[in-house]
N, C-alpha and C positions, 0 to 999 in steps of 0.2 A: 551409456548415455541415453539410449532409446527408452530405457525403463523409467528414467527420471522424469521425462517430459510429461507423460500422462498423469503422474502423481502431482507434479507441479500445477498442472491445469486444474486438478481437483481442488488444490489448496487456494487457487486464485479465482475460482469460479464464483465465489460469493455464496454458494449454496450451503456451505458449512457454517456460515456466520450466523450468529443469533445468540439469544440468552446470555450466558456468561462471557461470550466472546466479544460482545459490544462493550466498549469502555464507557465510563461515565465522565462527566466534566470533573477535572481534578485528578484523573488517573493517568499514570504512565501507560502508554500503549505502543504498538509497533505498526509501522507502515508495512504493507504487504507487497508481494511481487505482482500486484494487480496490473492489468493491461495498461491502465492509464498512469497510476502512481504519480500524478502531476498535481501540484497544489499551488494556489495563488493567494496573495494577501487580500485580494478583493473577491467577495462572492460573485460580483458581476463578471470578473475575469474568468472565474471558474465556470460559470454558466456559458460564457463565450467559447471557452475551450471545449465544453461539452457539445455545443452547437456545431463547431467545426469538425470535431471528431465524428459526430453522427452524420455529417453531410457527405462524407466519403471523399472530400477534396483534401487528400493527404498532403499535397504541396502547400496549400494554404494553412493547414493545421501545423505542419512542420515550421513554416515561416513564422507564424504567429507565436509558436512555442519558443523558437530561438530568440525572437525579439523580446518576449517577456522574461525569459531567463537572463538575457544580456542586461536588462534593466533591473533585475532583482525582484521584479513584481511577482514572478512565479518560479517554482523550483521543482525538480524531480526528487521525490522522496525515495531513497534507496530501500530495498527489501531488508527488513529487520531493523530499520532506523528507529531508535527510540524517540517517542514524541510525547509531550504533555498535552492532554486534551483540555483546552481552555474554554471552548464554547461549542454549542451544538444548536443547529437550526435545521429542523426537519431531518433529511438524510445526509446532511453535511456536518462535518466536524471542523473546528478551527484548532489546529495542532501546532505546537511549538517544538521544533526539533531540539533535542538536548544541546545545550550550549548556545542556543540562539535566543534573541530577545523578542522576536515578533512571531505571531502565529500565521499559519497558512491554511486556507480552506481546502478541504479534500472531501471526497465522498465516503459514505459509510463503508462500502465494500473495500476501501483501500486502507482502512484503519481497523485493527483488531486488538483486543486486550492483550497485555503481555503474557498472561497465563495461557490464553487461547492460542497465541502465536507459538509459544514454546511447546505446547501440547501437540499442535499440528506438525511442528518440525520433528518431534520425537516419533509421531505416527508415521511420517514420511520415511524416517530412518528405519523404523521397524519393517515397513513394507518392502523397502528396497533390499534390506538384509535378507528377508525371507525369499526374495526372488534371486538375489545375487549373494549367496552366503559367503563367498570368498572376497567380495569387493569391500573396499574401505570407503565408508561414507562419513564425511565430516559435516554434520548438520549443526549449525550454530543457532543459538537462541537470539532473542531480541537484544540488540546492542545499543 
């Protein structure tokens, strides 16, 4: 398990994103295992979440998140969750999870093209197998 954590940090750091890994409006994409991985129906709510997260007041951040999740105004996007990119403004995407009718705003580093996500998962699997040749690794693609 120790070997997986550093590789996962590389995948979620945002440094690898760019070029063909950024989806376009109208593309299916994947939510990542990013630190935030939190999305809101309102761009204003997403900005408020960012303010609370950056403030270091984790109690207020958690309380705010729980309240927004309870009302359905915000949601946590799971790692590998397939989403349709419906809009983009600056470094934010409005994504609609598969099967849902409304889009949620999330940051660029939290959304990656399906091909980019699947490639990163394959790379992670190859690295882990090289380090742990007898270990079984079940790396899934974007769902």
